[in-house]
N, C-alpha and C positions, 0 to 999 in steps of 0.2 A: 504494500500500500504506500502511495506517495506521502511524503512528509509535509509538503506545502501545498497551498491552494492553487498556485500558479500552474502546476502540472495538470490540474483538472481542466484548465482552459485550453489546453493544447489538443490538436487532433493529429492523427497519424496519416501519413501519405506513404503508399507503397510504390516502389519503382522496380521495374523489371529491366535489368541490363544484363548483357552477356558477361560471363565470368572473367574474361580478359580485361574488360573495361573496369569492372569492380576491383580487380586485383591492381590495376594501374592507379585507380583513385586511392585505394587503401595504402599503396606504397607511397604515394605523394603525402598522405596524411602522416604516415609513420616517419618518413625521412626528411621531407623538405618544407613542411608547413608549420604554422602556429596552431593548427587545429588539433584537438584531442580526438575528435570522433569524425567519422565519415559523414554523419548527418550535419555537422557544423559546416563542413566544406560544401555540401549540397545546398544548404540554406543560404550561405554566403554567395555562391555562384548564381542562384536564382535571384536574389536581391540585386546583385550587380547587373544582371541582365535587365531586370525591370527598371533600375535606375538609368541604365544606358538608353533604354527605349524612351523614358521620360525626357532625358536630355536631348535626344534626337528630335522630339516634338518641339522642345524649346528652341532648338537650332532653326527649325522651320520658321517659327515666329520671328526670330532674330533676322533671318535672311529676308523675310518680307519687309521688315523695318529697314534693313540695309538697302533693299531695292528702292524704297521710297527716297532714301538719301541719294542713291544713284540717279534717280529721276530728277531730283532737284539739281544735282550737279550737272546733269546733261542739259537741263534748261539753262543753267548759268553759262555753260560753255557755248551754247547756241547764241545767247545774248552777247557774249564776249566776241564771238565770231562776227556778229552783225556790227558791233562797234568797230572792230578791226577793219572790216570791209569799208565802212563809212570813212574811217581815218585814211585808209589807203586811197580812196577816191579823192579826198581832199588833198592829200599829199601829191597825187598825180596832177591835180589841177594847179597846185603851187609850182610843181616842176615845169609844167607847160608854160606857165606865166614867166618863170625865170628863163626858160629856154627861149621863149619868144621875145624876151625883153631886149630892146634895141641896144641898150648899154652893154648887156652881156654879149650880144652879137659883135659889137664893135671891139670889146675887150678880147673876145675870142680871136678876132683877126689880128690884133696886136700881139697876143700871146703866140699865135701861129708863126708870126714873122720872126720872133726871136727864139722859137723852140729849136733846140739843137737836133742834129741827126745822131744816130748811134755812134758813128765814127767821131763826131765832135765830142760826144761824152767821153769816149775812150781817150781821145787826144787830151782833153781837159784833165782826166784822171791821171794820165801818165805824167803831165806837168806837175800836178799836185803831189803825186807819189814821189817824184824826184826832188821835191822841195822848191821847184821853180815856179815862177809866176807866169800864168798864161799870157800870151801876147795882149797888148793893151786894146787892140781893135776887137777883141772878143770880150763880151760881157761875161766875166768868169763865172759868176753864180748862175746865170741863165744857162751856161754851157754844161753845168752839172745836171740840168734837167729836173731839178727838184722844184716843188711848189714854192718853197721859201726863196730859192734862188731866182726864180722867175718874178716873184713878187718884189724882191729887192731891186731887180733890174728895171721894173716898170714903176717902182715906188707906189705900190698898191698893197692891199691886204691879201694874205694868203687864201682866205676863203673866197675872195673874188677870182683869184687865179684858178682855184679848184673848180668853181662854177664854170669858168670859161673853158677849162680843159675837159670837163664833163660834156659841155656843149659840143666841143670839137670832136670828142670821141663818138658822140651820138650822131653827129651830122656828117662826119667824114671818116674814111677808113685809113687816113694818113697819120693819125696820132696813136701812138702805142705806149705801153709801159713795160718796164723791166725792173727786176729787183737787183740793186747794185749795193753790195755790202749792207744788206738789211734795210735799204732805203728805196722807196719807189721813185723811179726816174721816168720822165716823159720825154718822148722823142718823136721826130717826124720820120715817117717811112720814106724810103727813097724809091 
């Protein structure tokens, strides 16, 4: 007869398993687990399975919640894309205005006149490397083909030269760039 009242509240469950499986379970209880009895192992395994099933149901609820966040994020991205497209249109308009600006066109012509050829850049660099001063009839800084050098030769701001060079590159296939000692150099094609 049981000594405490709790044992009266329990019910018995019978399991039919093949002898090899029962022997493997029993070996696990005897050698590798914290369980004293095979019934403890079975109860724990059943509870773990139920808990995992409950957790899977919660994961579905969570994923529906996450889907809502993704929808919001997708809407935000679509709005951002629209803003970017509008900004791109405005920027294109500004570029057209700058490109069509008569002052930029006139400056582009002036820049083109003093823009060196690749051979002139090489000649200039050889003089500089030797420590010599390039001949006086050459505007030395312009012959380097740098934006700053061209700006100094024309006594204008570098951003104005850059706009003129951009215009020349868009309008003609005669203005090219090269990388020389880590610096961008502009030159006329021959």
